[in-house]
N, C-alpha and C positions, 0 to 999 in steps of 0.2 A: 245830658251827659252826666254821669256821677263824677263828683269832683275828686275824690279819693280812691285809689286802690290800696289794698293792704295784703301782705303776703305773710303768712305764719308758717314756718317750715321747720321740720324735725329732720335733721341729718345725723346719722350715727358713723363715727370714723373708728376704726380699730386703733391699736397702738401707732402714735403718730407723734410727729413735732411740726406742724403745718404752720404755726405762726410762732416766732421765737421772740423772747424778750431780750434785753442787752447782754444778758448773760448765756444767750443761746438756749435757755429752756422755754418750755411751752409757756405761753402767757396765762395768767390766772387773774380772778376777780373773787371778792368776798360778796356772797350774797345769801341771804336767809341764814347767816351765823356760820356758813361752811364754805371753804374753798371750792370754787369752780375752775373749770378750764374755760378759756375765753379765745375767741378769735377776732381781732379787730376789724371795724368796718373798713379800714383802709385796705388791709390784706384782702377781705371779700370783694370789694369794689374793683381792685386791680385785677383779681383772677377773673372777674368775669369780662371786664372790657378789654383784656388783652388775650381773651380765649379765642381758639379756632372756630368756636361755635359763633362768637359774636362777629368775627371777621367774615366768615362764611355768610351770615344773615345781613350784615350791614357794611359790606365792603364799599370804600368809598366815602363813608359817614362817620369814620372815626378819627378823632384827632392824635396828637403826638405830645406827650409830656416830656419836657427835656431841658435840661441846662445848657445842653451843648449844641444849639443851634449854631452859633457863631463858628464853632469849630468844623461843623459838618459844611457850613458855606464856604470856609477858608479851604478845606480840603478839595472841593469841587473846584475853586478858582486855581489852586497850585496844579491840579491835574490838568487844567486847560491853559497852563503856561502863563498864568498872570504873575508877576513879580510879587515876590513874598511880602514886601512892604505894602504894596497897593493891596493885595489881596487880603491883608490883616485889617487895613483901615476900612477897606468897604465892609469887610465881615462885621466888624465891630459896629458900624454904622447901622447896618441892617439888625443885627442880634439886639443892639440897643434899644429898638422899638419895642420889644417885648419885656424889658426889664433892665434893671441897673446891672452892670457888667462888674466881675470881679476886679480887684486892683491888679496892676502889672506885678510880675515877679522880677524885682529888680537885680536877683542873683542869678537868674536865668533868662537871658534875653531870647531864648529860642522857645521859650515856655509859651504855651496857648492858654494859659489860665485867664488872661484878661479877654479872652472870647467867650468865656462861659458866663452865662446869667446867673446872678446870686441865689435866685429862687426857681423852683421848677416853674416853667411856663407852659400853659396848655394851648397849643397851636392846632387851629381848626384846619380842616381839608382847605377851606377857601383862602385862609392866609397863607398855608403852605404853598398852594398853587401860585399865589401872587408873589411868594418868594422866589420860587422856581423859575418864573418868568423874568422877574428883575434880574437874578443872577445870570441867566442865560443873556439877557441883553447887556449887561456889563462885561461880561466875557467876549461876546462878539464885538462890541464897540470898544472895548479896552478903556473904559472910563469909570470915574467915580459916580455913586448915585446922587441924583438930584434931591432936594428937600421934598418936593412933591411926590417923588417916587417911593420915599420912606414912610408914605401913609399906608402901612401895610395892615394894620388892625383892622378886623371887620366885626360886626356883630354876627357870632357864627350861627347860622340858621340850618346847617345841615350836619354839624358835628354832634352825634347823639349822645357821646359819652360827656361832653361838656354841658348838653341839655340836661342830662340825668344827674350829674354829679357836681356841676358848677364850676366856675373859674373866678379866680381873683388875681388881677394885676394891679399891685400897689401904686404903680406909678401912672396906671390910666385907667382909673375906676369906671370910666364911661362905657369901658368894654368888658366890665365884669358881667358874669351870669350867675343868678340865683339858681341852686340845685333844685330840681323838680322831684328828686329821690333821695329820702334819708335812709339809711342803713344803720340799724343798731349793731353794737358789737355781740357777737353770738356768745352765748354762755351755755355751759352744760346744765342739764336740767338736774343732775345729781352731784352729790360730793365727788371729788376726785384726789387722788394721791399720785403726784408725779413721781414716777420711778427712772431708775438710771440703766441705761443699756451699757455694760462693760463689754468691748468688742476688740478684737485684735486681727491683724492681717498678717498673711504668711508670705514670705518671700519664696516664689516658685523655683527659683535657682538654689536655694538653700537645702541641701540633702541631709541635714541634721547632723552631720558627722562632727563638725566643730562647735555648731551653734544651735541649740534647739529652741532658742527664744523666738518671740514673734517680731517681725520686722516694724510693726507699728502697734500701739495700743491707745486706746481713746474710750471716753465715756460721751454719751448722749442721752439727755432727758427725753422722756416721752410720757403719754397717758392715752387713754381711750376715753371716749364720751359721746353722749347723744346730746346734740347741740340744738338749741331754739335760735332761730334765726328771723328776724323781724325787718321787712321793708314797708316803707309808706311812699306811694308816689302821687303826686298832685298833677292829675292828668290835664288840668286847664294850664298850668305853668308849662309843663312839658309840650302841649300844643303851641303855646306863645312862643317858648324858646326856639321851637323849630319852625318857627315862620309859618304857623297855622296849615302845615303841611300834614294833612291827617294820614295819608298813606304812609309817610315816614314814621308818624307816631305808632301806627298800628305794628310796622315792622319793628320798632323799637322796643315796644311792650312785648311782643311775641320772644324776641331774642332775649330780653332780661329775665323774663320768667324762666325759660328754658335753662338760660346760664345758672340762675340762682339755684334752681333744682339739680342741675347735673355737675357744675363745674366745682372742683375742688381748689383750694389755695394749693401752692406748688411747694411750699416748705417741706425739705427732706423727703420729697416724694421717692427718690431713687433709693433711699434707705428703708422707708416704711411702705411704699406701694399703698398709700392710704386713700385712693380715691374712692367716691362714695356718691350715689344718688340719694336724694331726699326719701325718706320713707314715708312721710305725710306733708301735705300742704293744704292749708286753708286760705283761700282768696276771698276777699270781701271788696264789695263796691257801695259808694254812697256818698252822701253829702253830710254824714255825721262827722263830727270832730274826730280824727283818728286816735288809737289807743293800743299800745302794745299789749299782749297778753301774758307777758313775763311774769306778771303776778300769781300766774297758774303754777309757778315754780319756785316761789318764795320758800314754800315747804319742799325741800328736795324729795325728789323721786327716790324711793329705797326699793329694796326687794330684788327680784332676779328677772322681772319683766319689764324692763324700762320703758321700751318704745309703746307698748299697749298702755301702761299706765300714764304715760306722758300725754298720749292721744287722748285719754279719758279725761286727764286734767285739764286739758286745754279746751275741750269741749264743754266741760262743766262750768269753768269759769266764763266762757263765751255766754253760755245759756243764762248764768246768774248776773252777768252783766246787762244783757237784754232785759232781764226781768225788773231790776231795780232802776235802771235807766230808761225804762218803757219804750225800747227800740221796737217800731213796728215794721213787720216785713223786711227782715234782714235779707240782703242780697249777697248770697255765698255759694262758695263750689269747693268741693274736697277732692283731693286725690290721696288715696290711702293705699300705699303698697303693700302693707302689712295684711288688711282683709282684702285685697285686690279689688277695691272699689274705685271708680272713677278712671280718668284717662289723662295723660298730658295734653293731648289735642283738645280735649273738652275744657281743661283748665285755662289754656292759652286762649281759646276762643271765647270763653267767658270773660277773661280780661280785656281782650281786645274790642269785644262787640260794644 
């Protein structure tokens, strides 16, 4: 079995703002002496793991990232007519298993802030099932949970998103999981200039007799770019993380590849409709130490044929690295939507086999 699987993807987005900074503008990075557009790895991973495509392929094997586990449990208990005081104490006991809870709001006794976990907890399907079973038991028996019943943490062996992207529980490190998939921040292969969209909204009931002005005026930053996206999957670790369930590993790899190629981050999609499929993907398998091919774009692509030039650059870099590092018989598969070569099914089967 090849230890590492690497994906090198080129995806072009038209004018958009799919991943914003703290000022609401598209994220950027300086590379090769010029400004590039950037999509954070967090944005990419979230868009993939929460996509309909991922859900349809891996239903029942996706965890839940939340701070509001205690709030959710509390609401279920209140709906089942448990006294608010009891419901709150029992909910805090359960949620506290997954992390330190926030302090109580002394100014607002009705606040549920002290039911929230301070940091996002990634709860596996096994753990969620155990929580639901315990909550139903407490409701039916109208009692507090026992200490042994609060041993709810599990080593998640069916949560594919935790297996891929890892989990950290500061208070219970024995239940942490090392990520089997690393995702780089996507960067544009060419220089970018962020522009501003000045827009107005018109009041439909304004007949213009007394006021010809707009009902709303705003600005939104945007830019268009061809992105290089890089993923590295440690297949041996993924197999270990999923309890040596090879069938689930195959499903996970297939869903991840398709999501990475087809699913777009959701930022400002209603304003820009910037959904896109990859124009090019190079998949690699082997035991060689992984390496990104972002160096192909240290010299930014220029001219008017970004996509074809970017494909040529990544192929040239790959060939040159093979030569100087004496890589023998590299195992690769391409999908090229520009030239019409390869297919998604062939690429997925190559990664899975």
